[in-house]
C-alpha positions as CSV (number, residue, x, y, z in Angstrom):
1,M,0.1,0.0,0.0
2,S,1.4,3.4,-0.9
3,F,0.4,6.9,0.0
4,V,2.5,9.1,-2.1
5,S,1.0,12.6,-0.9
6,H,1.0,11.8,3.0
7,R,3.2,13.8,5.3
8,I,4.6,12.1,8.4
9,L,6.3,13.8,11.4
10,I,9.0,12.0,13.3
11,V,9.8,13.0,16.8
12,D,12.9,11.6,18.4
13,D,16.0,13.0,20.2
14,E,18.1,10.1,18.9
15,R,19.3,11.1,15.4
16,S,20.2,7.6,14.4
17,A,16.7,6.4,15.3
18,S,14.9,9.2,13.4
19,D,17.2,8.8,10.3
20,Y,16.3,5.0,10.4
21,L,12.6,5.7,10.3
22,R,13.0,8.5,7.7
23,V,14.9,6.4,5.3
24,L,12.3,3.4,5.6
25,L,9.4,5.8,5.1
26,E,10.9,7.8,2.2
27,E,11.5,4.5,0.4
28,R,7.7,4.3,0.3
29,D,7.3,7.9,-1.1
30,F,6.1,9.5,2.1
31,E,7.1,13.0,2.8
32,V,8.9,13.0,6.0
33,R,10.1,15.6,8.5
34,T,12.3,14.8,11.6
35,T,12.3,16.8,14.9
36,A,14.2,16.2,18.1
37,N,11.6,16.9,20.8
38,G,7.9,17.8,21.5
39,I,8.5,21.5,21.4
40,E,10.0,21.2,17.8
41,A,7.1,19.0,16.8
42,L,4.6,21.6,18.0
43,I,6.2,24.2,16.0
44,A,6.2,21.9,12.9
45,L,2.6,21.3,13.4
46,E,1.7,25.0,13.6
47,N,3.3,25.6,10.2
48,Q,2.4,22.6,8.3
49,S,-0.5,19.9,8.2
50,Y,0.7,16.3,8.9
51,D,-1.2,12.9,8.3
52,L,0.6,11.1,11.0
53,V,2.9,11.7,13.9
54,I,5.5,9.0,15.1
55,S,7.0,9.9,18.4
56,D,9.4,8.6,21.0
57,I,8.0,8.6,24.5
58,R,11.2,9.5,26.5
59,M,12.6,12.9,25.3
60,P,14.1,16.0,26.8
61,Q,12.3,19.3,27.1
62,M,8.9,17.8,26.2
63,D,8.3,14.0,26.0
64,G,6.0,12.1,23.9
65,L,3.1,11.9,26.5
66,E,3.1,15.7,26.8
67,L,3.0,15.9,23.1
68,L,0.1,13.6,22.9
69,E,-1.9,15.8,25.2
70,H,-1.3,18.7,22.8
71,L,-2.2,16.6,19.8
72,K,-5.5,15.5,21.5
73,D,-6.4,19.1,22.3
74,R,-5.3,20.9,19.1
75,W,-5.1,18.3,16.3
76,P,-7.4,15.4,17.4
77,E,-7.7,14.3,13.8
78,V,-3.9,13.6,13.5
79,P,-3.1,9.8,14.5
80,A,-0.1,9.2,16.7
81,I,2.2,6.0,16.9
82,M,4.4,5.9,19.8
83,L,8.1,4.4,20.1
84,T,9.3,2.9,23.4
85,A,12.6,1.5,24.1
86,N,11.7,-0.9,26.8
87,E,8.0,-1.6,26.4
88,S,7.2,-0.1,29.8
89,V,3.6,-1.0,30.6
90,E,3.2,2.3,32.4
91,D,4.4,4.3,29.4
92,V,2.4,2.3,26.8
93,V,-0.8,2.3,28.8
94,G,-0.4,6.1,29.4
95,A,0.2,6.6,25.6
96,I,-2.9,4.7,24.5
97,Q,-5.0,6.4,27.2
98,L,-4.0,9.8,25.8
99,G,-5.1,8.7,22.2
100,A,-2.0,7.0,20.6
101,I,-3.3,4.7,17.8
102,N,-0.4,2.2,18.3
103,Y,3.0,1.7,19.8
104,L,6.2,0.1,18.5
105,V,9.3,-1.2,20.3
106,K,12.5,0.3,19.2
107,P,14.1,-0.5,16.8
108,A,11.0,-1.1,14.8
109,S,11.3,-3.7,12.1
110,P,10.5,-2.5,8.5
111,A,7.4,-4.8,8.4
112,S,6.0,-3.7,11.8
113,L,6.5,0.0,10.9
114,S,4.9,-0.5,7.5
115,S,1.9,-2.3,9.0
116,A,1.4,0.2,11.8
117,V,1.6,3.2,9.5
118,D,-0.9,1.7,6.9
119,K,-3.4,1.0,9.7
120,A,-3.0,4.5,11.1
121,L,-3.6,6.2,7.7
122,V,-6.5,4.0,6.8
123,S,-8.2,4.7,10.0
124,R,-7.7,8.4,9.9
125,P,-11.1,9.4,8.6
126,F,-12.5,8.0,11.8
127,R,-10.5,10.3,14.0
128,G,-12.2,13.3,15.7
129,E,-15.5,11.6,15.7
130,V,-15.8,11.4,19.5
131,S,-19.3,12.3,20.5
132,G,-21.3,10.8,17.5
133,A,-19.1,8.0,16.3
134,V,-20.7,5.3,18.4
135,P,-24.5,5.4,17.8
136,E,-24.8,1.9,19.8
137,L,-24.3,3.7,23.0
138,I,-27.5,5.7,23.8
139,G,-27.2,8.5,26.1
140,A,-25.9,12.2,26.7
141,S,-24.6,12.0,30.3
142,K,-21.0,12.9,31.1
143,A,-20.5,9.2,32.2
144,I,-21.6,7.8,28.8
145,L,-19.8,10.4,26.8
146,E,-16.6,9.3,28.5
147,V,-17.2,5.7,27.7
148,R,-18.0,6.8,24.1
149,H,-14.7,8.5,23.9
150,K,-12.8,5.5,25.2
151,V,-14.5,3.2,22.7
152,V,-13.4,5.5,19.8
153,M,-9.9,5.4,21.3
154,A,-10.0,1.6,21.5
155,A,-11.4,1.3,18.0
156,R,-8.4,3.4,16.7
157,S,-5.9,1.3,18.4
158,D,-4.8,-2.3,18.0
159,V,-4.2,-3.1,21.8
160,H,-6.2,-5.6,23.8
161,I,-9.1,-4.1,25.8
162,L,-10.5,-4.9,29.3
163,V,-14.1,-3.9,30.0
164,T,-15.3,-3.8,33.6
165,G,-18.7,-3.0,35.0
166,D,-21.6,-4.3,36.9
167,T,-24.0,-7.1,35.4
168,G,-26.2,-5.6,32.7
169,T,-24.3,-2.4,32.0
170,G,-23.5,-3.4,28.5
171,K,-20.0,-4.9,28.4
172,E,-20.7,-7.0,25.3
173,L,-22.3,-4.1,23.5
174,V,-19.4,-1.9,24.1
175,S,-17.0,-4.9,23.0
176,R,-19.0,-5.2,19.7
177,A,-18.9,-1.4,19.0
178,I,-15.2,-1.5,19.4
179,H,-14.9,-4.2,16.9
180,S,-17.4,-2.6,14.4
181,H,-15.7,0.7,14.3
182,S,-12.1,-0.8,14.2
183,S,-10.0,-1.8,11.2
184,L,-10.9,-5.5,12.1
185,S,-14.6,-4.8,11.5
186,T,-14.7,-7.1,8.4
187,G,-13.2,-9.9,10.5
188,P,-15.0,-12.3,13.0
189,F,-16.4,-11.3,16.3
190,I,-16.5,-14.4,18.5
191,A,-18.1,-14.2,21.9
192,H,-17.4,-16.7,24.7
193,N,-18.6,-16.9,28.3
194,C,-15.9,-18.3,30.4
195,A,-18.4,-19.4,33.0
196,L,-20.3,-21.6,30.8
197,A,-17.7,-23.8,29.4
198,P,-16.6,-27.0,31.4
199,T,-13.1,-26.6,32.5
200,E,-12.1,-30.0,31.3
201,L,-12.8,-29.0,27.8
202,F,-10.8,-25.7,28.0
203,E,-8.1,-26.8,25.6
204,S,-10.5,-28.3,23.0
205,E,-12.8,-25.2,23.2
206,F,-10.1,-22.7,22.7
207,F,-7.3,-24.5,20.7
208,G,-9.5,-26.9,18.8
209,H,-8.8,-30.6,18.4
210,R,-8.1,-33.3,15.7
211,K,-10.5,-36.1,15.0
212,G,-9.7,-39.1,17.2
213,S,-7.6,-37.1,19.6
214,F,-9.8,-38.1,22.6
215,T,-13.0,-40.2,23.3
216,G,-15.9,-38.4,21.5
217,A,-13.7,-36.4,19.1
218,D,-15.5,-37.8,16.0
219,R,-14.4,-34.7,13.7
220,D,-12.0,-31.9,13.7
221,H,-12.9,-28.9,15.8
222,E,-11.6,-25.4,14.9
223,G,-11.6,-23.8,18.4
224,L,-12.3,-20.3,19.4
225,L,-8.9,-18.8,18.8
226,R,-8.9,-20.1,15.1
227,Q,-12.5,-19.0,14.7
228,A,-11.5,-15.5,15.7
229,D,-8.4,-15.3,13.6
230,G,-8.3,-11.8,11.9
231,G,-10.9,-10.4,14.4
232,V,-12.0,-10.2,17.9
233,L,-12.3,-12.8,20.6
234,F,-14.6,-11.5,23.4
235,L,-14.2,-13.3,26.7
236,D,-16.9,-12.6,29.2
237,E,-16.8,-13.3,32.9
238,L,-13.0,-13.6,32.8
239,E,-12.9,-13.9,36.5
240,T,-14.3,-17.5,36.2
241,M,-11.2,-18.7,34.3
242,T,-8.9,-20.9,36.3
243,M,-5.2,-19.9,36.9
244,P,-3.9,-22.8,34.8
245,H,-6.1,-21.7,31.9
246,Q,-5.1,-18.1,32.4
247,A,-1.5,-19.1,31.9
248,K,-2.3,-20.9,28.6
249,L,-4.2,-17.9,27.4
250,L,-1.4,-15.6,28.3
251,R,1.0,-17.8,26.1
252,V,-1.2,-17.4,23.1
253,I,-1.4,-13.6,23.6
254,D,2.4,-13.5,23.8
255,D,3.2,-16.0,21.1
256,G,0.2,-15.9,18.7
257,E,0.3,-19.6,18.2
258,V,-2.2,-22.4,19.0
259,R,-1.8,-26.1,18.7
260,P,-5.0,-28.0,18.5
261,V,-5.4,-31.2,20.8
262,G,-3.9,-34.1,18.9
263,A,-2.0,-31.9,16.3
264,E,1.8,-32.1,15.8
265,K,2.3,-28.5,14.7
266,S,1.2,-25.1,16.1
267,Q,-0.7,-22.6,14.0
268,V,-0.3,-18.9,14.0
269,V,-3.4,-16.8,14.6
270,S,-3.9,-13.0,14.8
271,V,-6.5,-12.3,17.4
272,R,-7.5,-9.1,19.4
273,F,-8.8,-9.9,22.8
274,V,-11.5,-8.0,24.5
275,A,-12.1,-9.3,27.9
276,A,-14.9,-8.5,30.4
277,T,-15.5,-8.8,34.1
278,N,-18.1,-7.6,36.6
279,R,-15.5,-7.7,39.4
280,D,-12.7,-5.2,40.2
281,P,-9.5,-6.7,38.8
282,R,-7.2,-5.4,41.7
283,P,-8.7,-7.4,44.5
284,M,-8.6,-10.5,42.2
285,M,-4.9,-10.0,41.6
286,A,-4.4,-9.5,45.4
287,D,-6.1,-12.7,46.3
288,G,-4.5,-14.7,43.6
289,S,-7.5,-15.4,41.3
290,L,-6.3,-13.2,38.5
291,R,-2.7,-13.2,37.1
292,D,-1.0,-9.9,37.2
293,D,0.8,-10.4,33.8
294,L,-2.5,-11.4,32.2
295,Y,-4.3,-8.3,33.5
296,Y,-1.6,-6.0,32.1
297,R,-1.6,-7.8,28.8
298,L,-5.4,-7.4,28.4
299,R,-5.4,-3.9,29.7
300,G,-4.1,-2.0,26.8
301,I,-7.2,0.2,27.5
302,E,-9.6,-0.3,30.4
303,I,-13.1,0.8,30.0
304,N,-15.3,0.9,33.2
305,L,-19.0,1.1,32.5
306,P,-21.2,3.2,34.9
307,T,-24.2,1.7,36.6
308,L,-27.5,3.1,35.4
309,R,-27.7,4.8,38.8
310,E,-24.7,6.8,37.8
311,R,-26.4,7.9,34.5
312,R,-30.0,8.6,35.5
313,E,-30.3,11.4,32.9
314,D,-30.0,8.7,30.2
315,I,-33.0,6.7,31.4
316,P,-35.6,8.6,29.3
317,L,-33.5,8.3,26.2
318,L,-33.0,4.5,26.9
319,A,-36.6,3.9,27.6
320,V,-37.8,5.5,24.4
321,H,-35.1,3.8,22.4
322,F,-36.2,0.4,23.7
323,L,-39.8,1.0,22.4
324,G,-38.4,0.8,19.0
325,D,-40.2,2.2,16.1
326,D,-43.6,1.8,17.7
327,A,-45.5,5.3,18.2
328,L,-45.9,4.8,22.0
329,E,-45.2,7.2,24.7
330,F,-44.9,7.0,28.6
331,S,-47.2,8.8,31.0
332,T,-45.4,11.3,33.3
333,E,-45.8,9.1,36.3
334,A,-44.4,6.1,34.4
335,M,-41.3,8.0,33.3
336,E,-40.8,9.4,36.7
337,A,-41.0,5.9,38.1
338,L,-38.4,4.7,35.6
339,T,-36.0,7.5,36.4
340,R,-36.2,6.9,40.2
341,A,-36.0,3.2,40.3
342,P,-32.9,1.6,41.8
343,W,-32.0,-0.6,38.7
344,P,-29.8,-3.3,40.3
345,G,-29.8,-5.0,36.9
346,N,-28.8,-1.8,35.1
347,V,-29.6,-1.2,31.4
348,R,-30.4,-4.9,30.7
349,Q,-33.1,-4.7,33.4
350,L,-34.5,-1.4,32.1
351,R,-34.8,-2.9,28.6
352,N,-36.7,-5.9,29.9
353,I,-39.1,-3.8,32.0
354,V,-39.8,-1.3,29.1
355,Q,-40.3,-4.1,26.6
356,G,-42.6,-5.9,29.1
357,A,-44.6,-2.7,29.6
358,K,-44.9,-2.3,25.9
359,A,-46.5,-5.8,25.5
360,A,-48.8,-5.2,28.5
361,S,-50.0,-1.9,27.2
362,G,-51.4,-3.5,24.1
363,G,-50.2,-0.6,22.0
364,A,-51.8,2.1,24.1
365,R,-50.0,4.7,26.3
366,I,-47.5,3.1,28.9
367,T,-48.6,4.0,32.3
368,L,-47.4,3.1,35.9
369,T,-49.6,0.0,35.9
370,H,-47.8,-1.5,32.9
371,L,-44.4,-1.3,34.7
372,S,-43.3,-4.3,36.7
373,L,-41.1,-2.3,39.0
374,E,-42.5,-4.1,42.2
375,T,-40.1,-7.0,41.3
376,M,-37.1,-5.0,42.2
377,D,-35.2,-5.4,45.5
378,L,-35.8,-1.8,46.6
379,D,-34.0,-2.5,49.9
380,G,-31.1,-4.4,48.4
381,E,-28.8,-3.3,45.6
382,G,-31.0,-0.4,44.9
383,A,-30.8,1.1,48.4
384,G,-28.3,3.7,47.4
385,A,-30.3,4.8,44.3
386,P,-31.4,8.4,44.2
387,L,-34.2,9.3,46.6
388,E,-34.7,5.6,47.6
389,T,-32.6,5.9,50.9
390,A,-34.3,9.1,52.0
391,A,-37.8,7.9,50.9
392,A,-37.5,4.8,53.1
393,A,-37.7,7.1,56.1
394,V,-40.7,8.9,54.8
395,P,-44.0,7.7,56.4
396,L,-46.3,6.8,53.5
397,S,-50.0,6.5,53.0
398,R,-52.1,4.9,50.5
399,G,-53.0,7.1,47.6
400,L,-49.7,9.2,47.7
401,S,-48.4,10.0,44.3
402,L,-44.9,9.3,43.3
403,R,-44.3,13.0,43.1
404,E,-45.4,13.6,46.6
405,V,-43.1,10.7,47.7
406,E,-40.2,12.4,46.0
407,R,-41.1,15.9,47.5
408,R,-41.3,14.3,51.1
409,A,-37.9,12.5,50.5
410,I,-36.3,15.9,49.6
411,V,-37.8,17.6,52.6
412,Q,-36.7,14.8,54.9
413,A,-33.1,15.0,53.5
414,L,-33.0,18.7,53.9
415,E,-34.1,18.4,57.5
416,D,-31.6,15.5,58.2
417,C,-28.9,17.7,56.9
418,S,-29.8,20.8,58.5
419,G,-30.6,22.6,55.2
420,N,-27.2,21.8,53.8
421,R,-27.9,21.2,50.2
422,T,-24.6,19.6,49.2
423,R,-24.9,17.0,51.9
424,A,-28.6,16.5,51.2
425,A,-27.7,15.9,47.5
426,K,-25.2,13.3,48.4
427,L,-27.7,11.7,50.9
428,L,-30.1,11.5,47.9
429,D,-27.4,10.3,45.5
430,I,-28.2,13.1,43.0
431,D,-26.0,16.0,42.0
432,R,-26.5,19.4,43.5
433,S,-27.9,21.0,40.3
434,T,-30.7,18.3,40.2
435,L,-31.6,18.9,43.8
436,R,-31.7,22.7,43.2
437,R,-34.0,22.1,40.3
438,K,-36.3,19.7,42.3
439,I,-36.5,22.3,45.2
440,Q,-37.6,25.0,42.7
441,E,-40.1,22.6,41.1
442,Y,-41.8,21.8,44.4
443,G,-41.7,25.3,45.8
444,L,-39.3,24.4,48.7
445,E,-37.3,27.6,48.6
446,G,-37.0,29.6,51.7
């Protein structure tokens, strides 16, 4: 692949290293300029447009990570490939999180450099589309916008991804979005739940097997890794994988080779791993249930998904989205109930409730009676939801509307906090601006 008119900026304080890259790139007819540090690079970017920046990380005056911050703020459409001398996990993760599309270990081979440059230039039209590039992720909250930005970053890069978050927050949806917006979108997306496969069949499931290699192997089986070759293997519930199996997976990530059970030779595969877990990885590493080295291999970019309680302003958008194309609407009381419910099952539970209400309404307006909110554990996982804690202390009578319950909960919280709105908002688990708006709405000023 040749891009005759593309300009590439090289940033490296080692003259021999920058000259090596310049020669390789000029052989492919790229227009190349070399600079010795981040400050010189910024001056070059001010005076000339570039299609790609290739920068060392460790440099005097301004290092590569500082340069990346400037690129992200002022030239977000320009992709960046970072160079590292020692493959420091800290440096690499920092570079990817700041928007680098890839990294290469010095000295980069001609083949690896060529491949990385081609991928960066091909993906360039996708850059800069931060807010609207991932239509699969519904919402306008700050929390979901941050997730969307990380999905875009992940799609631009080739590193492995770790997605964390509570059950029902959309880990597989995010993983599929990364795949569909990446350069691997034409390759396979293979999803596997680690908790469902029998542990004794791990090697056959992942590596495949040859016919006759064990009792019951009446035909060849390709295995997940070969099925995902050239694409993405999504590993859900990573926390259920045993330590010996983690070690075998780590070896595949490092070597890129698999040997089916009963086969004499290994086969090379190119797989991008996206792993997901609903547990915090750090305590798992501390108690020995997750290998540190596997965590750091998978955590090229880590995306933590917010609970639905942390993005309540998205609930109306999600609820309407789950109605599909049907011309239905929610009553005011129904929508208020949805936005206040604790949602221990997160977005998945909201979707099920809305779709059940849609069926129950028979095509009419969805009211409070159509919502199966009574099935939620209001005193369990949802106890920290907005208004629920305070509302639990409010004496209720039959016939009270949900609005009156909310108003009384706010009054109670303000009384408990001696009128301190910041503390009351924290008690209600809502932000201060929402509390202020509710106070005005219910005439509680003064």
